[in-house]
C-alpha positions in Angstrom: 58.5 28.7 -15.2 55.6 27.8 -12.1 53.5 31.4 -11.2 54.4 33.1 -8.2 52.1 34.2 -5.6 51.6 37.6 -5.5 49.4 37.7 -2.0 48.8 37.0 1.4 46.5 34.3 2.6 45.2 33.1 6.2 43.0 30.5 6.3 41.1 28.1 8.9 40.1 24.7 8.7 37.7 23.2 10.9 37.5 18.9 11.0 36.3 16.5 13.1 36.6 13.1 14.6 33.8 10.5 15.8 34.8 7.8 17.8 38.4 8.1 17.1 42.0 9.3 18.6 43.1 12.0 15.7 46.6 12.5 17.5 47.7 10.0 20.3 50.4 11.4 22.7 53.1 8.9 23.3 54.2 10.8 27.1 50.2 9.4 28.3 49.8 6.1 26.9 48.9 7.5 23.4 45.7 8.8 24.8 44.2 11.8 22.6 46.2 15.5 23.5 44.3 17.7 25.9 44.6 21.1 27.0 44.9 20.0 30.8 43.5 23.2 32.1 40.4 23.6 29.9 40.2 20.1 28.8 39.9 21.0 24.9 41.6 18.8 22.3 44.8 19.3 20.6 45.8 18.4 17.3 49.6 19.1 17.1 50.5 21.2 13.7 53.4 18.5 13.1 50.5 15.9 12.9 48.4 17.9 10.1 51.7 18.8 8.0 52.3 14.7 7.7 48.7 14.5 6.2 49.2 17.2 4.3 52.8 15.5 3.1 50.9 12.3 2.5 48.5 13.2 0.2 50.9 15.3 -2.0 52.9 12.4 -2.5 50.2 10.1 -3.4 49.1 12.0 -5.7 52.1 13.4 -7.3 53.8 10.0 -6.7 56.7 10.3 -9.5 56.6 13.6 -10.5 59.3 15.8 -10.4 59.4 18.6 -8.6 56.9 16.7 -6.1 59.2 14.7 -4.0 58.7 14.7 -0.1 61.5 15.3 2.1 60.2 13.9 5.1 59.3 10.4 4.7 58.8 7.4 6.8 62.5 5.7 7.5 63.7 8.5 5.2 67.9 9.4 5.6 67.9 12.6 5.1 71.6 13.6 4.6 71.4 11.1 1.6 68.9 13.4 0.2 71.1 16.3 0.7 73.9 14.5 -1.2 71.8 15.0 -4.3 72.0 18.5 -4.4 76.4 18.2 -4.0 76.0 15.5 -6.6 73.7 17.5 -8.9 75.7 20.4 -8.8 79.6 18.5 -8.8 80.5 19.9 -5.8 82.0 17.9 -2.7 80.2 18.1 0.8 82.4 19.5 3.6 81.2 18.1 7.4 78.7 20.3 8.4 79.5 23.3 6.5 77.9 25.6 3.1 80.3 25.9 0.3 82.3 29.3 1.2 80.8 30.3 -2.4 77.5 32.3 -1.4 76.1 31.8 -4.9 77.1 27.7 -4.8 75.7 27.3 -1.2 72.0 29.4 -2.5 72.0 26.9 -5.6 72.0 24.1 -3.1 69.5 25.1 -1.0 67.5 26.2 -4.2 68.0 22.3 -5.3 66.3 21.0 -2.6 63.4 23.4 -2.4 62.8 22.9 -6.4 62.7 18.8 -5.8 60.7 18.6 -2.9 57.1 20.0 -2.2 57.5 19.9 1.6 60.9 22.3 2.1 59.6 24.7 -0.6 56.3 24.4 1.4 56.6 24.4 4.9 60.3 24.7 5.4 63.4 22.7 6.6 66.7 23.0 8.9 69.6 21.1 7.0 72.5 21.8 8.9 73.4 18.6 9.4 76.8 16.6 8.4 75.9 17.4 5.1 74.9 21.0 4.9 72.4 22.1 2.8 71.5 25.2 4.6 68.1 26.7 6.1 64.6 27.4 4.5 61.8 29.2 6.3 58.6 27.8 4.7 56.0 30.2 3.5 53.1 28.0 5.0 52.5 27.6 8.6 49.8 26.0 10.8 49.0 26.2 14.8 47.7 23.7 16.5 44.1 22.2 16.4 42.0 22.7 19.5 38.7 21.5 19.8 35.5 24.2 19.9 34.2 22.6 23.1 36.2 20.3 25.9 36.5 16.7 25.1 36.0 13.7 27.0 38.6 11.1 26.7 37.5 7.2 26.8 39.5 4.2 27.2 37.8 1.5 25.6 38.9 -2.5 26.1 39.2 -4.6 23.1 39.7 -8.4 23.0 41.6 -10.5 20.2 40.8 -14.2 19.3 44.5 -15.0 19.0 47.5 -14.8 21.6 51.1 -14.3 20.4 53.0 -17.2 21.4 53.0 -20.9 21.7 53.7 -20.1 25.9 50.6 -17.3 25.8 48.3 -20.3 24.4 49.0 -22.7 27.5 47.6 -20.1 29.7 44.9 -18.5 27.9 43.0 -18.2 24.1 43.0 -14.6 24.0 44.4 -11.4 24.6 43.2 -8.2 25.8 44.2 -4.5 24.5 42.9 -1.4 25.1 41.5 1.6 23.1 41.3 5.3 23.6 38.7 7.5 21.7 36.6 10.9 22.1 33.3 10.4 21.1 32.6 13.4 19.1 34.8 16.9 18.8 35.1 19.0 16.2 38.5 21.1 15.6 39.9 24.2 14.4 42.9 24.9 13.0 44.4 28.0 11.8 47.3 28.7 9.0 49.1 31.6 7.7 51.2 31.8 3.9 53.5 34.4 3.5 54.0 35.6 -0.3 57.7 37.2 0.6 58.5 33.4 1.7 56.9 31.9 -0.9 58.9 33.7 -3.8 62.3 32.7 -1.8 61.5 29.0 -1.9 59.3 28.6 -4.9 56.2 27.7 -3.7 54.0 28.8 -6.7 50.3 28.5 -7.2 49.8 25.5 -8.6 51.9 24.5 -5.2 49.1 27.0 -3.2 46.3 24.8 -5.4 47.6 21.5 -4.3 48.2 22.6 -0.4 44.0 23.5 -0.6 43.0 20.4 -2.2 45.2 18.7 0.4 43.4 20.4 3.3 39.9 19.7 1.4 40.9 15.5 1.4 43.3 15.8 4.4 41.6 12.2 6.0 40.6 10.8 2.7 43.5 8.5 2.4 44.7 8.6 6.1 42.2 6.1 7.8 43.0 3.6 10.3 41.1 1.7 13.3 42.9 4.0 16.0 41.4 7.5 14.5 37.9 6.4 13.8 35.5 8.5 11.2 37.4 12.2 10.3 36.4 14.3 7.9 37.4 18.3 7.0 34.2 20.0 7.1 35.0 23.6 6.3 38.1 25.5 4.5 37.7 29.2 5.0 40.6 31.4 2.9 41.2 34.7 3.7 42.6 36.6 0.4 44.9 39.8 0.7 45.2 42.1 -1.9 49.2 42.5 -1.5 52.0 40.4 -0.2 52.1 41.9 3.0 49.1 42.0 3.6 45.5 44.6 4.4 44.7 43.2 7.8 46.2 41.3 11.0 45.2 38.0 10.9 43.8 37.7 14.2 41.3 39.9 12.9 40.6 38.0 10.3 40.4 34.6 12.3 38.0 36.3 15.2 35.4 36.9 12.1 34.7 33.2 12.0 32.7 32.0 15.0 31.8 28.5 15.6 29.3 27.5 18.4 27.3 24.4 19.4 23.4 25.0 19.2 21.9 23.0 22.0 24.6 23.5 24.9 22.3 21.4 26.7 23.5 18.3 25.4 27.5 17.0 24.5 28.0 16.8 20.5 27.5 14.0 18.9 27.7 15.3 15.2 29.0 18.2 12.9 25.4 19.2 12.5 25.2 19.9 15.8 27.3 23.2 15.3 26.7 26.7 13.6 29.4 27.9 12.1 28.8 32.0 11.6 30.8 34.2 8.8 30.8 37.7 10.3 31.7 39.8 7.1 31.3 43.2 8.6 34.6 42.5 10.6 36.1 41.7 7.3 37.7 44.7 5.7 37.0 45.6 2.4 40.2 44.9 1.1 40.0 41.0 2.6 38.6 38.4 0.0 37.0 35.6 2.0 37.0 32.3 0.1 35.2 29.2 1.0 36.4 26.6 -0.2 34.6 23.7 1.3 
């Protein structure tokens, strides 16, 4: 059996982007997401969870208990039917079995087989109902430390799409949206009581830290530019319910631009200060990166 988590955790991850687009907004021509009031860049929790899923799928491919529920092109109802077939049950349209024990077994089957369900949770109440799971791991939106500058770069391709186009031109034009540089901060939470309900174990937790550290190492693309995880701070409580409010712990880590007279262009333009006097004695601070 996997060792259960006994303590609550929070974490702060810093990552940066250079000449890339960390999370384009399809409703804004795929421009980098931005807070319209402050000009700070945003990266959604969904985007970051996708990268964690991709990393786990890569390093744990084929291993039992580490399948990924939300994958590209997945048909979720087919995954739900696997649970019914494994437990020799017949699905009823949009309804769980009336037997509470059997309904719980269906949900437990999904948690045991899919890493992202027991980590982030899932709503599996579609045509083939496997219940709902509250995930122990949750992330906020990532936000840039300083306002970002969205740049639109014109690019050319020395080829055309069709024969008809070739009669008129010998190349095509396009656009690429980038941020010259930005440092982002994302905060996350891990609930021990919820982890015990879903089966999220200490081994799963170690895999989560590994995923955050290597979040961008196997997620390269021309659109995203140069991205890297820079610092990972973990707050470990001494109990399952926790010993201090999360916002108090988050406020103890303060990033600041060193030279405010010039725009940032690298991670060395920032200094991250940890105010340990703001952290209660019964909270252990771990720096994993």
